[in-house]
N, C-alpha and C positions, 0 to 999 in steps of 0.2 A: 212678345211670344219670341222664344227658343225653337228655330228649326233647323234640320239638318240639310247642307247643303250636298256635302259626297261622304261615304264612308267610306275607308281605307280596307282593302282584301285582306283578309284571314286576321283583322282587331277582335278587339271583346265585341264592339258593338256589330261587326259582321256576324261574328259567331251568334249574337242574341237575336239576331231577324231587324235589327235596324237598320232603314233602309232611306235613301235622300226623301226629304219631305216629312219625314217624322217630327213630331212636336214633343220636347222636350216639355213634361209642364212640371214634375218638383223632384227636388231629392232629399229624400228624409222628411217627406212632409213639406216643406219649404218649399213655395211657388219660385217657378226661375225667371227671371223679369231678362234676364239679357246676355252674354255671354261672359262679364265678372260672376254672377250666381255661376255659372256652370264651371267655369274655373276653380273658383273657390270651394264650393261644396261637393267637387267631386273629388277635392284632392284625397279625402284617406284612401283605404284599402279596402271598406267596404262600405256598403252606401245602398240605399232602395230609391232607386229611378223608377218615375210616374212616368209615363210619354202614352201619344196617341199615333196609331200609325197610319197612314194617307189612304186608307182604306175607313178609316174612321174606330178601328176597333183600340180598345185602352189597354195598356197592359202596365203590370207594374214587374221592375226586375230585380231580383236581387242579387246585389253584384256585390264576388269577390275576387279579387285580384292581390297578384304579389311582386314585389317590389316596384307599385306606382305603376303597373305599365301602364298606357296611355290606353285610354278607350276610342280611338280612331275615328272619330268625326270632326269634319270641318263643320263649322254654323254659318247659318244665311247672315250677312252683315247687317250689323245692328242698323234699327231709325240712326241715323245721325242727329245729335240737342244742335239743334242751330243757334247764331249769334243775333242777340238782339240789342245791340250796340252798332254804331257806323261809325266809325273811326275814323278819323281824322287823314291816318294813314291807309286805310284799308286797300290791300290790291286790287281789292274783287270792286270794289268803286271805283277803282281805275280799269276795268275790263270794258274793251268796246262792245257794243250789242252785235248778237249774231253768233256766238261760238258755242257751242255745246251746251247743254242746261248745267250738268257736272260742274261746271269750271264757277258758277254763281253760286253755289251752295258752301254758305261760312258756318264753318263747323266752332264750336265751344264746346266742348265736352269732354268732361274733367274724364271719364275711362278709357277715352285716346290718349288724354295726356299720358297717364299711367301705361298705357298697352302699347303706345306707339311713339313717344316724344312728341306730341302733338301741343303746342305753347295754346292755353287755355286761359279767358279771364277773370274762369271764376263767379264773373256777375251773376249767370242763370243758376246759383247752386240755391238747392232747396235743403230744407231740414233734413228732408231724408238723405240727402247727396251727402251730404256730413257724416250723419252716421255710416253711409254705406263705407265713405273713403276712411273712416275711423276703425269701423270693425274691421275691413280686409285690410288694413296699412296698406293705403296705394302710395306708396314712396318709392322715390320720390317723384313729385307731379312736375310740370314744366308749367311755369305762369308768366304768362302774359300782363305783367306789372303797370310797365307804361311809366303808371306816377302812385305815390305813395300819398300825396296830400291830397283829400279827396274830392277837393273845387277844381283841382287841375285834370283828377283822373276823369271824374263827369264830362268836362270841357274835352278832352281828347277824346275817349268812348263818345262821344253825343247821346250819352243817355243820362239823363236827370236823375236815375233812378237807380244809378251803379250804386252797390255797396260800398263800405269803406275795407278797402284792402286789406290795410293793417289787421284793422280787427276780424277779418278771415284768415288771414295767415295764422295769427298769433293763437286761435283757436285750432285752427290744423297743426301748427307747430307745438301746442302744448300736450296735441293727441298722439304724438312723436311722428308726425309726417315731415320730411323733410323736401326741398324742392331746389329748381333752378327756374330762376328769374331774367326775365330779359325787357330792356324797355329798347321801343323804337323812338329816336329822341326827334321831337318836330322842334327845331328853333324855334322861338319866340315864344312855346309852349310848356314843355317838358325839359327846357335845358334850364344853364345856371342855376337858382336857387331852390327851383324845383328839382333839379338834377340831385344837388347836393342835399337835399331833406331826403327826399328816395333814397341814395347809397345811403344814409344814416341810419335812416329806419329797416332797412334790407340788415345791413353788418350789424342792428342789435338784434338778430334772429340768432345770430351765433353760427354753430354748426350746422344748424336747418337748414339754413341759405347756403346752398353749396355751392354755387357760383351766380354772377350774372352777366348779361352779356348786352352790349348797348350797340343798338344798329341802329344807322342813318334812315331816316324818313326817304322812301322809295316813290318817287312818282310817274304814273305815265301820263303821255298826252290827253289819256280821257279822265285825268284826276281831277274832279269835279264841288269837291265839300272840304278841299284843304285852305285853314286859310294863316298857315304858320308862313315863316320866311323860309328861303329856297336853303338847300345844303349844301355851301358854298366851303372853298377852304378855308376861311378863318374861322367858320363855325364847328368843322369836322376837326379841326387845329385845338377849339376851346373843348368841347368834347373829349379828343382825346388827351387835353392835358390834365381833366380831372378823372380819368381812367387810371393814367401813370400814377397821379395822385396817391388813388385810393389802392391799388394794387399793388404800389410800395409800401404803405400800412400794413394793408395783409402780408405780405411777404413776410414783415417784421415780425406781425404780433401771431401770423395765424400759420407760416410756412408754405402759402400758395397766394399768387395774385388773386385768384376770388372775384374781382371783375374784368371784364375783356371788352376789349372795341374787337368789333366785328374786321373783316379783312377789308371790306368795301370801306370802312371810316379810315382805316389807314392810307389807301390807296386815294381817297376824296383828298385827306390831309394832305399826301403826298412825302407821308414819312416810312421810314423803314416797317415792313413786319419785325416784330419780334424772333426771337429764334425759336426752334422748336419744342424745347423744355419748356418755354414759358407758360403753351398750352398743358402742361401735364397728360393726363388723359383726354384731348381733345371731347370734354364732355357737352360742346355747344359746337360740333363744326358743321350738326346741320344746320345751325342757323347762321353761316358762314363763319365762324371764329376760328380760324387755326385751318381752312382749306386750301389754301395757294401754301401752306408750309407742308402739309399732308402732301400735296402733289407733286412739291418737290424731291421732298421723302421717297415716294416712292418713284421717281424714276430715275432718281440717285441711287438706288435701290436696286433698281430692276436694271440696270445695264448692262451688268454682266450677263443679262440672257437673252441678250438682243441677238439676233444674226445678222451677215452685213447683209446690206442691201446696195452695195458701192454702184451711186448713177440714180436710184431712183429719185422720181421728183416726186416729195407728197405736202401736199395740200392741206392746211392745217385752217380750220374755221372756228373762229371765237368771237367773241364781243371785245368792245374797246377797251373794259376795264380792264382786262389782261395786257393788252398793247404793250405797257413798259416790261411786264416780266417774265413774257412768255418767251423773246431771243434767247436768253440765257437757255432755257431748258432745251429749245430746238438745237442750240451750238454742243450742245452735252451728248442730244442722240445723233447728230450729225458725224461725232465722233467715233460714238459705238457703233454708226453704221455703214457711214459713208454715205447715206442718201442726202439729197437735197430735200430741203423742208423748206416753204414759202407760206409763211404767214398772211393769213388773211384775214384782217379784224374787218368786222360788220356789223352794219347799222340796223337795231331792231325795229323792223317795216311796221309791225302791228302795234307794239305800245310807246314807239317815239324812240329819239334819242337818248333820251334823261336814264332808259333803261338798257343800262350797259351789262349786264348779266349775260355772259355765256349759255349759261343755261337756258334762259328765256326766248333763246331767237328760236324762230316760228319754221316752217318748213320753207315758207315763200322766202325768206331768208337765205338760206339753206340753197335754194332753186337759185336766187340772183346771186350769189359767191360765185356759185362753180359752173353755172351753165355757160356752155361753149368754150370751154377753157383746155384748150390742146395740150396745154404745158404742163399738166400732172398725171402721174402714172395710178396715182390712187389719193383719194381724198378724207380726212378724218375731220369726225363734227363731235361737238358737245355729245356724250348720252344721255347728259340730263335731259336731253331736248325732248328726247319722246317718252313716253310715259312707256308703262306695261303691253301694253297694245299693242306699239308702234306707231303712236299719231302724235303730233304736232300739236300746239296751243290752238295754232290755225286747222285743227281739222286734216290738213294735209297729211298723209302716211306716209313713214319712211320708206315703204315698197313702194311709191309711186313714184317720189321723191327722188330716190337712187335708180330705179329705171330711165327716167328720164335724161340723168346726166350722162357726159361721156367717159368717165372714167370709176371706176369702183369706189364707193366710200361707206366708209365704217363709222359706227358709233362708238368713242373712246373715253372710256372714264380718266387715264392715265397714259395715253400712248403706247407702255408697255401691253399691257391688255389686247393691243391687237399686232403692234412689232413682232412682238417674239413668237408671232406665228405666221406669221407673212414669209420669212426665210420658208419654213418649212411647205407651206403652199407652192412657193416656186419651184422648189425643188421637185415638188409631186409633180406641177405642170411640166417642167423638163423632162423629168423621167417618164411620164406618160407621151412627150413627145416622140424621145428616144425611143422607144417600145415601136412605134409606129413604123 
C-alpha cells in the first residue's frame, strides 16, 4: 500500500486536494505497490491517478503538468524487506539485548539498494523482483557479494538456500544493470583462494561491476555465531596484498583501481592510506573506503575559513582507530586557529574494545570521556554517533548528555563545520556583554 505522509503547500497534490493519509491506488490503471512504482509511473507529464481519500472517497485525477513539476507528496516509509540470512559477521547478531527495536531490523531490500545505496545480498529476490529491476533499470545496485563460490557463500550467510550469486548477477548484467560490490572478509572463510576466485568472477563482469570494496570483519563482544579466525595484522596485510595486486591490474587494463580496501583494513595492517586520487569519485565512502582521506581533504580545504581561537581548549572525542591519524589534523587546526586541542581516545563500552570506529561510540562513552573535565572550553564529538532524532545507539539523547557535561559539546563531521562558526559566536557574546 502506498499512502501519503505529507503534502507540500502550493504543490500539485495540494491543489488537487490530496491530503496526508490519502491512499494512492493506481497510475494509468497499474496498481501501485510501493515508492518505486510511484516514482517511475508518475514520471510522465500526463497520467491518470486513482486514489482514496482518508474519508473513504475514491477519486480519479487527470493530471497534466509542465516541465516535470514534482507532485509534492512525501510517502509513508515502505515495509522493509527483512534479511533471511544469519551471516557470520552480521553486526545485528552482535548487538546486546535491550536496545530499541528498530536497531534489530536486518534489511535486505533491493529497493533500498537502488534508492539509498544500502547493500543487499539479493538472496531473497523473486521472479517479480528481477522483472521490476530490469523494467525500471534500477542501476547501479549495491550488492553484498561476500563470496562468489556458492558453497562458501552458503556458509558465510548461514543460509543453505541462498541462490548462486554469479547466476543472479549475470542475469542482471545481461539486462543492463550495473552494480557496486562489497566483500566482508572473514579470515579462514572467504579469504585466500575464495577471495581470489571471487575477484576473478567479479572482474569478469567488466564495466558492469563498477567497484568492489573489501572490508575486514568487525565483531562486538556479543557476537555469538562467528567461526572464522581473528582479523589480525598478518591477515589484514594478506588481504591488502590481494587488493593492491588486483587494483594494479585494473589500473593497467581499465584505467582505475576497481577494487578498494576499506580504511579500517589499512589501519589494521598498519599501512599508509592511498592518496586521494586513488579513490576517484569516492563511490564507496559510506563503506569506509576513503573516508579518512576525505576528512583530511575537507580539513585542509577549510583551514582558511577558520577564525582565530587563541587559547581556547578544545577536546576531541574519537575512537581508538583514529589515534594515530588524528594528531596531524589537530596540528593543522592549531596552526590555523591558535586553539589548543586535546585528543580524547575512547573505548566503546557497549560493543567492546574490538569496535574501534568513532561513529559507534555511545552516549555513555561520551559522558565518561568528558564528565568532570574542567580543562576544556568546549568539546567535539563525532556527529555520526547520533541519529536524525539526536539519539545515540544506547538510547541516550544528545540533549541529555550535553546538559550533564561541564562544557559546550558539538557534534562535528569534520571540525570545520563547528569551528568556523565558533569565532562568530564568541564575537556575538562579547558584543552582547559590551552593550550591557
